[in-house]
N, C-alpha and C positions, 0 to 999 in steps of 0.2 A: 888743716881742716878749717873750713870757713866758719865764720862766727854765726852762721845761720843753722849750724848743725851742732846740737848739744849731745853730750855723752854723760850717761849716768850708769852707776853700778846697779845690777839687778841681783838680788840675793836669792830669788826664787826661780829656779830652773826646773820646769816640769819634767823634762825628759833629758837629763844631763848626759846620758850615754850616747845620744844621737845629736846633741848640739855642741857648741863650743863649751867646753867644761869650765864651770865657774872657778875651779881650782887653778886654771891656767892664768888667772888674772885678767881675762878678756872682759871688756866692758861692752855694754849694749849701746849702740848708736841710735839716737832718736831721730828719725827722719821727719823733717817738717813737711807740712802739706805743700804740694806744688803751688806756686804763686798763681797759676792760672786755673786752678781746680774749679773755681766758681765763676769763671768768666762767662761760660755758657751753662744754662740750667741752674738747678738748685742743689746745694750741698746739704746732706743730712747725715746723721750718725746711724749706724746699724750695729748695735751691740751684740747681735746674735751671730756674727760671722764666725765660721769655723771651717777648717779644712775637712773635717770628718763629714760635714753635711754637704760639701761641694759636689754637685752633680754635673759632670762635664757635658752631658748630653743637652741640658737646658741651662747650664750655668755660665755660658759664654756668649755674649753678643758684643762684638768688637766696639761698637759705637763709632765716634767721629775722629779717631786717631788711627793712623796707618801703622799699627803695631801688630799686624797679623803674624810677623816673624817671631813674636814672643808668645802670642796667645795660641797659635797652632801647636807649638811644642808643649805648652801647658796642657792642652786638651789630650795630646798623645800620652803625656806622663800620667795624667789622672786616670786615663782609660786603662793603661797597662801596668803601671808601677805606682799606684797611688800611695802605697806605704812609704815610698821614698819622700813624697811631699809631707805626709803626716809626720815623719821623723825629722823633718827640717823646719817645722813650724810649731810654735808653742803659743798658747794664749798669754797675753800681757795684761797690764793694768788697764782698767776703764775700757774694755772691749778691743784693745789693740792686739796685734799679732807680732810675734818676734820670729824673724827668719834667720836661719843659719845660711850664710852666703859668703861669696868672695867679694871683698870691697877693697879697692885700691891695691889689688894683687895679693891680699891677705885674707885668711878666714876671719869672719866677723859676724856679729849678731846685730841685726837692724830691726828696730821697732817701728811699726807703721800703725797709725791710729785708724779708727773705723769710719772716718768721715769720707763719704763717697758722693759722686755726682752720678746719680742713677740714670739721668736722662740724656747725658751727652757722651760720657766715656764708657769704658767697658762695664757691663752690667749683666745680671742674670736675665733670663727670658721673661720672667714673671715676678711681680711683686710678691714678697713673702718667701721667695727662694733665697738660697745662700749667695751672698755677694762677694765671695772669696776672690773672684777674678778682678773685681774693682780695686781691692786692697793690694793685690800683687802687682797690678798695673802701677799703682803709686810707688811701690818698691822699685820697679824697673826705672821709673822716672828719676828716683834718687840715685840709683846705682849708675845710671848712664851718663849723667851730665851734672856738672857743678852748678848749672843754672837751676836744676831741679824744677823743670816745668813739664807739663803734659805734652806740650808741643815738641819737646826733645825726643819723644818716643817715635816720631815719624821715621819710618824706613830703616831697614837693617836686614840681617841675615840670621836664620834660626840658631846657628852655632853660638851666637851671643847669649841667648837664653841659657844654654847649657853651661856657658862659662860662669854665669852668676852662681850656679850651684856646684861648680867644680867638677862637672861631668864632661868627660872627653867626647868629642863629636867630630865626625869627618864629613866632608862634602863628597857626594857621589855623582858621577855623570848620569844624565837621564837614560843613557843607553845601557847602563850597567844594571839591568833588571835582575841579574842573578844575585848580586849582592843585596839588592833591595828585598828580593824574595826571602833570602836567608835571614835578613833582619826581621822581617815580618813574622817569620816562623819561630823566632827566638822568644825567650821569656823576658828578656831585659833590654832589648834594643828598640828604640823609638824612632820612627821614620816621619820626617816632615818633608812634604813634596812642594816644590816651588815652580810657579809658572813664570815665563818670560814675557816678551813683548808680542809674541806671535800666538794667535788663537789656534788651539788644537782642534781635532775633530769632535771633541766632546765640549759641552757647555761649561768650561772652566773660566774663571776670572783671570785676566792677564795681570802680571805683576803682583802675584798674591801667593800666600802660603797656606797649605792645607795639612791637617793632621791625617796621617794614614793609619786607620784603626786596625784593619785586618785584611787578610788574604783569604779568598774563598777556598774551600776544600779542594777544588779541582785546579787551583793555582792560576785561574784565568781572570779573576775579577778582584779589584781592590775596593774597599769601602773607605771613603774619606769623610772628614768633617770640616766644613767651612766655618771659621771663627766669626763670620757674620751672623750666625744664628738664624733666626727666622727672617732676616733681611736677605738671606741667600736667594738668588733668582729661582723662583719656583716655590720658595717657602720652606723647603726641607734642607737643613744644613748637612745631613748625611746623604752622600751620593755615591753610587757605584759606577766605576769606570773599568773598561777593559785594560788588563795589564799590558796587552800588546800596544795600546795607545800611549803608554807612559812616556816614551821619548818625545812625543809631539805634544801631548797634553801638558806635561810638566817639563818643558824644555830647558828650564833653568837648573834642573837637577834636584837632588834630595840631600838632606842632612840626616845622618844616622848617629844617634847618641847611644852609648852603652852605659846603662845605669848600674852603678856598683851597689854592693850591699850598703845599707844605710851607714853612714859614717860622717864625721865632720868634713866639710868640703875642703878641698885643696885647690890652690891656684892653678889654673890652666890658661894657655894662650888661646884666645878665640880664633876661629878660622877667619881668614881674610874675607871681607864682604865683597862679593862679586859686584862689578860696577853697575850691572843692570838692576840691582836691588837697592842701590843707594842714590840718594839725591843730594846734591851739594847743599849745605845749609844756607848758602847765600841765595839760592833760588829754590825755595821749597815748593813753589807752585808747580803742579803737575796735572796732566790730563791724560785720559785714555780714550782712543777712538774705539767704540764698541760696534757700531754698525753704520752703513751708509747706503743710500739708494742712488748714488751718482750714476747717471746713464752712461753707457759706453758708446752709444750711437745716437745721433740726432740728425734731423733734416734741417737744412738751412731755412731760417725764418720760423722754425718751430718754437712755440712757447713751452718751457719746461719748468718743472719744480722738482726738488729733491730734499731729503733730510739727512743730517749727519748726527748720529746719537753719540754723545760723549759722556764720560764719567769724571766727576770731580775727585781727584786724588791729591789735592793739595792747594788749590787756589783759594782766594779769599772772598769770592762771591761779590766782587765789585769791579765793574769796568772790563769784563772779559768779552772777547770777540774772536771769532774764527776769521782770520784774514787770508784771502786767496791771492797768492802771488803768481798763480798760473796765468795762462793766456786765454782761458775761457771767461768771457765777461759774466759776472754774477752780481746779483743783488741779495742783500741779507747778510747774515753772519753773526748777529748779536746773540750771545749765549744767554739763555734765561738763567735766573737765579737757581742754582742747583746746590743742595746741601752736600757737605763732604761725604764721599763714598756713595753718592747717588748719581743717577743718570738723567739726562734730558736730551731733547732733540733740537738742533739748530737748523732752521729752514732757509733755503736758497731758492731763487728763481731767476729766469733770464730768457732771452730770445737767442736762439742759436745763430751764430754768424755765418759767413759764407763757408763753402766747402773747404775742408782741411782738417788737420790733426791739431787738437788743442790739449792743454793740460789743466788739471785742477791741482793746486799745491797749497794745502791749508796748514796753518799753524795757529795755535791760540796765542792771544796777547792779553796782557793784564796792564791796563793803564799805559798802553803803547809798547810794553816790553814783551817780546816773544818768549814763549816757553813751551816745553813739552815736545812730543813727537810731531813729525810732519806727515800728513796724509797726502799721498800723490796718486792721481788717476789720470788716464788718457781717455779723451773723448774724441771720437771721429764724427765729423759733420759731413754729410753727403749733400750734393746738390738736390734741391727740391725737384722732384719729377713732375714735369708739366704734361698732363695728359693731352694727346692730340685731339683737336676738335673733330668730332665725327662728321663725315660727309652728310649733307642734308639733301635728300632727294627732292627734285623740283615738285612743287605742289601741283597736283592734278587740277585742271580747270574745273571750276565749279559748274555744274550743269545749269543751263538756263531753264528755269522753271516757268513755263507759260501758265498764265492763269487758266483755269479750266473753262471750257466753252459751256456756257449755260444755255441749254436748249429749252426754250419756253415750252411748257406743256401744250399739247394740242387740245384746244377747247372746242368741243363739239357744240355747235350752236343748237339752241333749242328751237325747233320749228313748230310753231303752233298750227294746228290744223285749221284750214279755212272752212268756216261753217257757212254753207250756202243759205241764203235767206229763204224762208218759206214762201212759195208762190201758190196762190190759189187759182186754178184754171176753172173758169166758169163755162166756156164753150169753145169748140174747135171747128173751123170752117175748112172743108176739103173741096177743091175744084176738080171735077172729073173731065175727061177728054171730050166728052160729047157736049160740054158746056154747062153741064148741070152742076149745081153747087149744093153740097150736103152739109148741113150744120148739125154738129153733135153737141148736145147739152147734158 
């Protein structure tokens, strides 16, 4: 035992019939706080923590550690067999809790204090509610690694949770829905469903564990709870899925634990962790591709843009980039700062090259080191279609427009009447044929 873990005798056991009996000479191991408990957020004490007040429906929000494989079984246990938890936890001094568990392959009692980091690690959904999940998460950190850090909680398989309490558990193939249905209809079997790397027909999170709470009366629908709490996409941690979709929704399978009558735990061998649920400690950084809008067809010379939505499931938020090793020329790729277990979109743009088949092959890098899955897509670029120039009809000659002939108006001259002058006749002489002359006056 390391020198960071002290052991003391406890003379007051509240429920000796269901814990390691004091008469056996067993001692209580005092678990120190994980060294990184206060690295992010603020640590505070909560002296009112109790398993009796723990409400699994609002009492679990996973926070920033990838320990869904432990919190999902905890939800299922609290929902179906809470008495088992009650009988394996006792109040300790100064607000601490004492757990009856398996430690180093032997039954033991481990004391965990009430100092929690409400803002970063597992916590309840609302202030004032019971923070039991935060304390039990510290217990898991102590049991899982001699380093005793919260970071050691990242990634695992649900059978490990049951091994802590000496409960036998088996892994079941996702296609074995008959066994899953039987367990859901039993009174003491807890089902935890796990997703793999492929997205199913329903909106489940890849690489994740869900508590399966119940089966509908008609046997067609399961009700699950996501340990993300109100951070679940859509905001509601409890979701209903068709049982028929179980093999594709939860393609990593399920773990079924058979909870015995309350008794001191006995050592069991944990189920081997499937590779898809475990990340090598030397490369804890991980990423998930959630969605992308990479076009499948482009025209040569076309300007294009698209986004790739990723989820941070392990990287350190510094110097991440999506690097394309495919043949389609792209610009962009810098991953924005994304909190652990949150999503963000990486944007790309480019100009489509000449006609042909090209590839997009992306993988995340952190400070130049590649990690995580590879996203591959094929893009077909077709030649740009040049529309034929339409025939242009010859222009019709423009008509010659002559200026209009201006016919001057006929002006009728004004003829003034000639006025004869007045003549006054005083006498007229008329000559006759016989030579006579007649004068008229």
